[in-house]
N, C-alpha and C positions, 0 to 999 in steps of 0.2 A: 472566018472567025479570026474574032482576037487574041493573043493570049499576052495579060501581062499581071505581072502583082502588085500586090495593094499593100501597102507598107502600114501597118497596122498604126492607129491612133495615136495623138500624142496621150492622153491620159492611158492606153492601154502598155504603152513604150516606159511611163514613169509606171506605174504598175509592175509592169515584168522585173524592172530595176532594182524597184524596192525589194520585193518578194525576196529576189537573189539576195539583195546584198543584208536584208536579214535572216536571211537561212544563214548565208557565211558565218554570218559574226555570230549565229546560235551553234553554231558547227562548232568556231574557235572557242567559244568559251564553253564546250562541254568537254573538248578534248585539254584544256588548260586544263580544266578542272580535273579532268582524270589523270594528268600528267602532275599535276597538285598530290592528288592523296593517292595515287599508283606508288609516290614515293614510301620507302619504307619511314617507320620510325624513328631507325638509328642511319638514315639517308646522308642525315647532317653530321654526321657524326664522324671521329678519325676515324683513319683505315687500323688500326691497333686500338681499341675499345680500351680506356683504364678500366684495373676487376677493381673488388673491391678492396683487394690489399692496398691499392694509392687513392680510393675514391672514400674508404667507410672504415678501414681498419685507424686508418691515426687518430680519428677522431673517438674511438671507444679503448677505454680499461683495458688493464688486465685480465680483470674477472670477468670483464664484458666480452671480451674476445674469446677467452675458452666457453663459453657458455652459448656462443653461434652453432648454430647445428653444423655449420664443416669449417671446422679452426684451423689455422692453417700449419695446424704442429700436429692436426688429427695421426699421423702413422709417424714415424721415425723418416728421418734420411731426405727431408722436405728439401727439395731448391727450385729456384725457378730456372727455366733454360729460355733463351733468346733465340727468336726466330724474327723472318721477316714479314712475321704476320703474325708476333706479339707472340708474349712468353707461356710457354706449357709446366705448369704447377708436378714436379718429376719425385717420389717417392722413393729411393733406394738407401737397402740396410739389408745383412745379413753377412756371412764369412764371406769375404776378400776375393778366400778361394775354392769356396765353394761352389757347386753345378750355377750360368747362370738363368733365370727363370724373370721371362719381361711378361709382363701381366697388362692387356689392356683392355681397357673396360671397352663399354656399349657405348649409345648415343643420348641415353637423357641423364646417365647414371652417374655417380662420379667413383673415384678411387676407392671412396670404403665400401664399395659392394663386395669388393672382392680384398678386403681387408684378412678373413677369417682364412682365405686361402692362402692370403700372402706369409704370413705369421705362421702358419702349419709346416708350411716349406720352408722359410726362418729354421724352426723349430728341428727341421731335417736336415741344417746344413748347406741349403741353398741359401743364394746371394738371390734377391729380387728386387723388380724395379716394375712402379706401376702409374704405367700413365693414359690418355682416352686415345683412339683414334679410327678405329673401325679400317684398321688396314690386316690385319694379323693373313687371311689369305691372301690377300695382295702381293706383300711384301714376302712371303715363301715360295707365293709361282714367280716370282721375281727373283730374286734372290734367296735358290733353296742350300747352296752351300752355306749361307749363313744362317740357317736352320737347322738346331739336329735334330727338333720335335715339339710336332704340332697340337695344340689340343686348345676345341674349342667347344666354349663353353655356351651353349644354348644361341647357337650363332644364326645369324640374319647373313644373307645371299641366296637360300634357297629358298623362301617367302614364298608362297605359288600366289601368283597375278590373279588369280581367282577370288582370293580374299581382299582386294584392291575395289570396291566399291565406286562408283563417278561421282560419288561426293567427293571424297575423299584427293582422287585427280583432281577435279576441279581447283581443291582448295590448296594444294602443293603444286598445280601448275608454275613450268618456269617464270623469272623474273620477265613481267611486261603482259603475263595471260591475261584472261579474262578477269579475273577480282584486280582488287584492289590491292596493294602489298601492305598499307595500312592499317586495312581491315584486316587484311590474313593474318596479322600480326597480334591485334587485339582477339581476333577469334581463337586464336593459339594459343594465347594466354589466358584466357578462360578457359580455355579444355583442361590446360594443364591444372589450372590450381581449383576446378570445381570438381560438383560431387556429380552424381552418377549423371546428371542434365548433362550438365558439363561434357564432360569426360566421354559423352558420346553426342557430340550435337552435329557431330559428321554420323549420320546412320551407317551401319552397317551393309552390303546386300543383303538382299533380303535370301533367306533359305527356306529348305525343306518346312514345312509344323512341328516336325519332331524334331529337328538341329536347333536347340536355341542358336540365336546370334549374338555377337559381342557386348550389343546393347542390355541381353536380359541376361548374359551369363556374367561379365564383369560387372564388379558394383566399386562405388567410386574409393572403398575401402582394402579391395584388391592391389597386392602386389602392382600389377599389370594394365589397371586403368588406364596411367597415363599413356604410356607408351601404346597400349593398344588400340586405342583411338588414333595417334597420330598413325600409327605404321602398320597395322595390319588389322582388316573387317575379318576378323576370323571365324568362321561359323563353321566350331570342332562341336562334339560329344561333352566333354569336359565343360565344367563349372567352375568358378572361385566362390566361393562364399565367404563372408569378411570372418567367420570364426573359424575355418578351415585354412584359410587363405590357399586352397589347392593339393596340399600335400597330408597323409594320413597320420604320420609319426612323427612331429618337428622332433630334432633334439634337444635335452636340457634346456632352458635358458636363450633358444635362440627365437622365442616368439613367433609369430605366425605369417608375417608379411612381411614387405619395403616398411610399413606404417611402425609395426613394436616388432622386428625382429632387434636383440640387443647386437650391436656390434663390437661395441669396448664397455664390458662391466663397469669401467671407472666414467662412464659418460654414458647413461643414460638420455641425454636429450639428445643424442647424434643417431640418425638413420639415413638410410637412405631419402625415402620420404620428406623427409623435416631436409633436405642438403637441397636436394630438386626445388622446393617450394622456396629456401631461403636465398638460390642463383637466381633466381624467375623475379622476387624483389626486391636484391641488391646489385645484381652482376647485370649494365646493358648490357654486354656484349650474350646472355646466353640465349637470350629469345634468336636472335636472328643467327645465331650459328645453331641451333637445334633446328630452326625450319628448314638451312641448307644443310642440315645433316640430311635431311628428313628425302628433301628434294634430289641430290648429288650423292651422298652414300649409298655404299655396294651392300643395296638389302635384298633386292631382290633380281634375279637373271644373272647371277655369277656360278653359272653349271662350268662355263669356259674355263673358269677360274680353278674348279676346282678339277677341272679333268687334267690341267696343263700339271696340279700338283700330282694328279693320278700317276701321268705319264710319267713325271719325276721318280716315283717310286717304281713303277715299274721297270725302267733304267736301271735304276740302284740295285734292284732284286737281279735282275738278271746278268748286270757286272759282278756281284758277287756269285751268283753261280757259274759264272767262268774263270772268276779267281780259284774258287774254289776247286773248278776242274782243272783247271791246270794245274796248282797244288799237288792233287793225283796224282796228274800223270806223269810230275815230275815235267814239264815243260812250259813254255812262257818264256818272256823277258821279264828283268827286276822289274821293272814297267809294269808292269801287268802284272805280277804276284803282291805288286805293291800298291796299287790300287789303278793305273794306267797311265795316263800321259804326264807324269809329269807334278801332279801336284795341285792341277791349274782350278778352277771354278766347276768347268766344266768336267775332268775329274772326277772331284769332288761332290756328288750330288745332294747332298746333304739328310734332311731328314733318315737318321740311323735306327730309329727306330721302326722304320719298317712300313709305317701305317699312319695315320693320323685320326688323335682323335677325339671322338664328339660325345659329350656329356649334356642330356638334357633331361629334364624333367619329362614325368611322366604327362603330368596333367596340364602341362603348359599348355595356354589357351592361345599364345603367339609364335612360336617358337614349335608347331605340334610335332613330337615325337614318330609317329609312323610318316611324315612327309615327310621330315626330313635325312630318316634310314632308307625310305626308299631312295628320292631322286639324290641323296649323297653317295647310295652306292650305283647307282646308276651314271652317276657324271665322276667318280673315284674310281670305283673299281672295288668288289668285294673284300680281295686280298688289299684293299690300301686302306681302309677306315675302320674301326669299331666305335659304331655307336653304344652309348653305356645310358641305360636308363634310370632314372630314381626317384622316390616316391617324391616329388615337389610340381610345385609350378616355375611361374617366371621366375621368382626368388631365388633357385637351383643354389647358387653360387655363395648366396649366404645363409641356407639353412643347410648346405649338401657341401657345405667345404671339407668335411672329412674324408667322404665319399670320393670327391672330388679328385684329392690328394694320394685315394687310396690308386685310385686308378691311373691316374698318372705314373708314380713308382712302378706300377707294373709293366706298363707301356714303356720306360725307362730298363726295368731290369730283360725287358724282352728282348731287346735289341731285334737288329732287323731281320725277318722273317722268321720272330719268334713269334709263338699260338700261345 
């Protein structure tokens, strides 16, 4: 018995080679096409995308500038701060010797959402500064000696991941994921500027028959519709109706949602919803920045940061008790009686209020009040966090600014360990 290898016929060999060549070429073409369409719309833009301040405003008249939904002088003390990543619009005003209050707005809403809070604080003698960032808790945890008090209004960070549907996980996968970036940007833009269908283009996780989902609970005219569709697939028993906007007793002339809440009596065209829509239409950097924030900002799973702040507050309380005991006994070094090791960062833990104040809307479908209360207390400690619920939805900083400022005043008056 002989064994020998049989070579394929010339025709078969050519066929195999042709199939392999065509397959390789096809795969390369598909890969090249994917690479092209995966690049974001902003991929060919410079690292710092010019804002409407340079691309649009020079073409407008003074009156036209005043009529846009987000005019550059909408708040006092406006200036632009240059950074390696572009410029940041900052507003600062109030008595220079007043209590310094830094107001940091959230992901999709501009500074004007905090205008009411800022004005009331200035009226009480504070000096305020407003800009955006999603950095409040992380900055406090890292530099507690620079923060006297921390107040969080409808904060992200502890949103439970059960609210994230698989569709949103897929849509906001990191760059280079399964979905072409150009397609992602188009879908997100449509979701931000559309009605109920667009706002819920990525459907929430299915819930029980008795629990309304985001798709049925949030309408297009609700203050939370755009951000709800992008951040959290909440399945909460509260609903937002266009006529009530999820709060039962709006203050006079406040309006009932982001769409019609009156921020400035002399500028009725200025609203959060209009400002977001205007930025989406005229600021080339708004959309990629928004998507980046949803992907990378500390929206979920920030329990460790909250725990770090709680630990700082516990340390400050213990230090105060030791100093008080030393004073009562008439013992201890002068350094101990004056605050410890010489006044450095570690001996001055900051957060003099003794607790973190969290203000949430009772019917907010995005930042669910009972979840924030439970998770915040579990992470930070019951003595270290005070959760105040007010009758509002996600528009709480706009329609309940007076109650927020009142709660801040109580925190300032109570001092460390105060009840």
